[in-house]
C-alpha angles and dihedrals in degrees: 000000000000118000107237099181150344126234136179123218134162089289096056133255120353129191121217109221123185125215128212090266092055094254115145121215128193114220137167109257091236090068089061136065089243090081127074116244117277114246087238092061093041092054089052089068094220095315094102118043094181138023120253091242090055093050090052090049093050091048088054091050092050091050092051093048093047092050090053089057092049096246122099118208119231107248119181104189 
């Protein structure tokens, strides 16, 4: 997906990525390959692909998107 912009909000930097159907998604740069690896992930030596804080943020995003579509995913955290 091409990066079509970069924005900053109260949560920090966001990259705007455009899909083939022209939809633009706002994602944290650490979720993309456009960002260098986080030291926490590097120190995990391949055992941790994402930081815990990023996983929590991703779960929140999935929950918000699911509630917009009228279905709620089951999440047993």
